[in-house]
C-alpha positions as CSV (number, residue, x, y, z in Angstrom):
1,X,41.5,133.1,82.8
2,X,40.6,136.3,84.9
3,X,43.2,137.5,87.4
4,X,41.4,136.5,90.4
5,X,40.7,132.4,88.8
6,X,44.4,132.4,88.3
7,X,45.1,133.8,92.1
8,X,42.3,131.0,93.1
9,X,44.1,128.3,91.2
10,X,47.7,129.2,92.0
11,X,46.9,128.6,95.8
12,X,45.0,125.4,95.4
13,X,48.3,124.0,93.7
14,X,50.2,125.3,96.5
15,X,48.5,123.9,99.3
16,X,48.1,120.1,97.3
17,X,52.2,120.3,97.1
18,X,52.3,121.1,100.9
19,X,49.4,118.1,102.0
20,X,51.7,116.0,99.4
21,X,55.0,116.9,100.9
22,X,54.0,116.7,104.4
23,X,54.3,120.2,105.3
24,X,51.9,122.4,107.6
25,X,51.3,119.1,110.0
26,X,52.8,117.8,112.7
27,X,54.1,114.7,111.2
28,X,57.1,117.0,109.8
29,X,58.3,117.0,113.6
30,X,57.7,113.5,114.4
31,X,55.5,112.2,117.2
32,X,55.3,114.3,120.3
33,X,54.9,112.3,123.7
34,X,54.9,113.1,127.5
35,X,57.9,112.5,129.0
36,X,57.3,113.7,132.1
37,X,54.4,112.2,132.8
38,X,55.6,108.7,131.7
39,X,59.1,109.0,133.2
40,X,56.5,109.6,136.7
41,X,54.7,106.6,136.1
42,X,57.5,104.6,135.5
43,X,58.7,105.2,138.9
44,X,55.5,104.9,140.6
45,X,54.3,101.9,139.3
46,X,58.2,100.2,139.3
47,X,59.9,98.5,136.5
48,X,62.3,96.1,135.7
49,X,64.1,94.7,132.4
50,X,66.0,91.9,132.0
51,X,69.2,92.5,129.2
52,X,72.2,90.5,127.2
53,X,75.5,91.5,127.5
54,X,78.3,92.0,125.3
55,X,81.9,94.4,125.6
56,X,85.1,94.6,127.4
57,X,86.0,94.7,131.0
58,X,89.3,95.9,132.2
59,X,89.9,95.3,127.9
60,X,89.2,92.1,127.7
61,X,86.2,90.5,126.3
62,X,83.0,90.2,128.1
63,X,79.5,88.9,127.3
64,X,76.2,87.6,129.6
65,X,73.4,88.9,131.2
66,X,72.1,91.3,133.0
67,X,68.9,92.9,135.0
68,X,67.2,96.0,136.5
69,X,64.9,96.4,138.7
70,X,63.5,99.2,140.2
71,X,60.8,98.5,143.5
72,X,57.9,101.0,143.3
73,X,58.5,103.7,145.9
74,X,57.9,104.9,149.0
75,X,56.9,108.0,150.5
76,X,59.0,109.9,153.1
77,X,61.0,113.1,154.0
78,X,64.8,114.0,153.0
79,X,65.6,117.4,154.8
80,X,62.5,118.4,155.6
81,X,61.1,117.7,151.8
82,X,58.7,115.2,151.0
83,X,60.5,112.4,148.5
84,X,59.8,109.0,146.6
85,X,62.0,106.8,147.7
86,X,62.9,103.7,145.3
87,X,65.4,100.6,145.3
88,X,66.7,100.0,141.7
89,X,68.9,96.1,141.8
90,X,71.4,96.4,139.1
91,X,72.3,92.3,138.6
92,X,75.3,92.0,136.1
93,X,76.8,88.2,135.2
94,X,79.9,88.6,132.6
95,X,82.0,85.5,132.1
96,X,80.5,83.7,134.8
97,X,80.9,86.0,137.6
98,X,77.7,87.6,139.2
99,X,78.0,91.9,141.1
100,X,74.7,92.9,142.2
101,X,74.7,96.6,142.9
102,X,71.6,98.5,144.7
103,X,70.9,101.9,144.4
104,X,68.7,104.2,146.6
105,X,67.1,106.6,144.7
106,X,64.7,109.6,145.7
107,X,63.1,111.7,143.5
108,X,60.2,114.3,143.8
109,X,56.7,112.5,143.9
110,X,55.0,115.6,141.5
111,X,57.2,115.5,138.4
112,X,59.5,112.3,138.9
113,X,62.7,114.4,138.6
114,X,65.9,112.9,140.7
115,X,66.4,114.8,143.7
116,X,69.7,112.6,145.1
117,X,70.7,108.9,144.8
118,X,72.8,106.8,147.0
119,X,75.1,104.5,145.4
120,X,76.4,101.3,145.9
121,X,79.7,102.5,146.8
122,X,78.3,105.1,149.4
123,X,78.5,107.8,147.5
124,X,75.8,110.5,147.1
125,X,74.9,112.5,143.7
126,X,72.6,115.3,144.9
127,X,71.2,117.7,142.0
128,X,69.3,121.0,142.0
129,X,66.1,121.4,141.4
130,X,65.3,120.7,137.2
131,X,62.2,118.8,135.6
132,X,61.7,116.7,132.7
133,X,60.0,118.7,129.7
134,X,56.2,117.7,129.5
135,X,56.5,117.0,125.7
136,X,58.8,116.2,123.5
137,X,59.9,115.5,119.7
138,X,62.6,113.8,118.5
139,X,65.4,116.5,118.3
140,X,64.6,117.6,121.4
141,X,67.4,117.3,124.3
142,X,69.7,118.7,126.5
143,X,70.8,119.3,129.8
144,X,68.5,118.8,132.5
145,X,70.9,119.4,135.6
146,X,74.7,119.3,137.0
147,X,74.7,117.1,139.7
148,X,77.6,116.9,142.7
149,X,79.4,113.8,143.5
150,X,79.6,113.4,147.6
151,X,82.0,110.7,149.4
152,X,80.9,111.3,152.8
153,X,81.1,115.0,153.8
154,X,83.8,116.0,150.8
155,X,82.7,117.0,147.3
156,X,84.7,114.5,144.3
157,X,83.2,115.1,141.4
158,X,79.9,116.4,139.3
159,X,77.4,114.8,137.3
160,X,75.9,116.0,134.0
161,X,72.1,115.1,133.5
162,X,70.9,115.1,129.8
163,X,68.9,113.6,127.6
164,X,68.2,113.4,123.4
165,X,65.1,112.3,121.8
166,X,65.2,110.3,118.5
167,X,62.9,108.6,116.1
168,X,61.7,105.5,116.3
169,X,58.3,104.6,115.0
170,X,55.2,106.8,113.7
171,X,53.9,106.7,117.3
172,X,56.8,106.5,119.5
173,X,60.4,107.9,120.2
174,X,63.5,106.5,121.9
175,X,64.8,108.7,124.8
176,X,68.1,108.4,125.6
177,X,68.7,110.0,129.8
178,X,72.8,110.5,129.9
179,X,74.8,110.6,133.0
180,X,78.1,111.6,132.9
181,X,80.5,112.0,135.9
182,X,83.4,113.9,136.0
183,X,86.1,114.3,139.0
184,X,87.6,117.2,140.4
185,X,89.8,118.0,137.6
186,X,86.7,118.2,135.1
187,X,88.1,114.5,133.9
188,X,85.0,112.2,132.4
189,X,85.2,109.2,134.5
190,X,81.8,107.4,133.9
191,X,79.1,107.6,131.1
192,X,76.1,105.7,131.0
193,X,73.2,105.8,128.9
194,X,69.7,104.6,129.4
195,X,67.0,104.4,126.0
196,X,63.7,104.5,126.4
197,X,60.8,103.8,124.3
198,X,57.8,105.9,125.2
199,X,55.2,106.4,122.8
200,X,52.4,108.6,122.4
201,X,49.9,107.7,125.1
202,X,53.0,107.8,127.9
203,X,53.8,103.8,127.9
204,X,57.4,103.5,128.2
205,X,60.3,100.5,128.4
206,X,63.9,100.2,129.3
207,X,65.6,99.2,126.0
208,X,69.2,99.1,126.3
209,X,71.8,100.4,128.6
210,X,75.6,101.6,127.9
211,X,78.6,101.4,130.9
212,X,81.2,103.7,130.0
213,X,84.0,103.7,132.6
214,X,84.6,103.2,135.8
215,X,82.3,100.3,137.7
216,X,82.9,98.4,140.5
217,X,86.4,98.8,139.9
218,X,86.8,97.9,136.8
219,X,87.3,99.7,133.3
220,X,83.9,98.7,131.6
221,X,82.7,99.6,128.4
222,X,79.5,97.2,128.1
223,X,76.6,97.1,126.1
224,X,72.8,96.0,127.2
225,X,70.5,95.3,125.1
226,X,66.8,94.2,126.5
227,X,66.2,90.6,125.7
């Protein structure tokens, strides 16, 4: 065998090995999904989800059900800027006691990024301009924005908004959107995570939610899994 033939054979064997191991293909990195357009479509169309609830409230066992309903938005203005305004209703029934919280959410109508929200207790969270990543793959993540929590005209804390992308199926990922509230001393007082299944076609569904910290005057540690 001459030197040229040997070199060609070595190249073919190397290529075959890479193909067998998945090297040089997108599969090694995981599926890519259009996060920004998926979240924007979810806002524009409105959405709802029902959950089974388990965990503790004030240290005592709690179980029950919950639902989240996001109404389709209306276009309005806020501080002179064009925004999409929607209302989210969260209803939770634990140990036979039902509570309903309503949150008013303002988003950028072009990107879907949150601008501000008015929470059930009257406090607001306002974010500096940011955008969700257009495309994500498993392993992606980071802080999207640091918001300011206001009670009336008084700053009462901050909220860190972040995301993390994990594996799910061959054509979908799980995107965790996390909001960490801290008081003015930097102490974490609430942590909420929402897990969305997002596929490569931009379809999304809310599959679970967890709350750890202050909620409706109680210390909650609850997990909510979609029915």
